[in-house]
C-alpha positions, 0 to 999 in steps of 0.5 A: 485511544479515544472513544470517537473516530473521525471520517475523512479520505485517503490515498491509495498509492504504489507506496501505501496508503497515504493520509496525513503525511504518513503511509498505512499498509494491511492484509488485505491491501497486500493480498489484493495487490492495492499498492501494484499500480501505476505511479500516476494512479492515486484511489482515495478511500475512506477511512476512519482514525483517532485523533490521538492516535495515529498508529493505525488507521480504519479501513471499512471494506465490504461486509467485513467490516472496519480493518484496521491498517497501520502506519509503516515507518521508513527508520532502515531507509533513514541510514541508507545514502541516495545510491543505496536508496536507488539500487533498492528501487531498481531492484524492486521495480526488475522484481515486478517487472519480473512478475508482470512477465510471469503472470502474462506468460502463464496467461498465454500458456493457459490460452494456448492449452 
């Protein structure tokens, strides 16, 4: 690993943090649901990276400082055919929609009480 980190920007997408044709994730992104957005919405963030090792990038986060975000590999998906992959994504979307409905119902029930 080199001693110099280079500044750049990445995109937060529904699939993860997109940087140089790879996706990354970190605990804060998952906890704060950065990826739970409409497909058409993307947000740019500042990142730092070591050009000799792109297994991780670093995000500057509020008062915490630099947080590592790790590359997500999709090796497991390569063995799936398109029908299995579509079924997987449909299941994920159904689960996300169910979660949204439960959240709405919970908010509505709290307002009634």
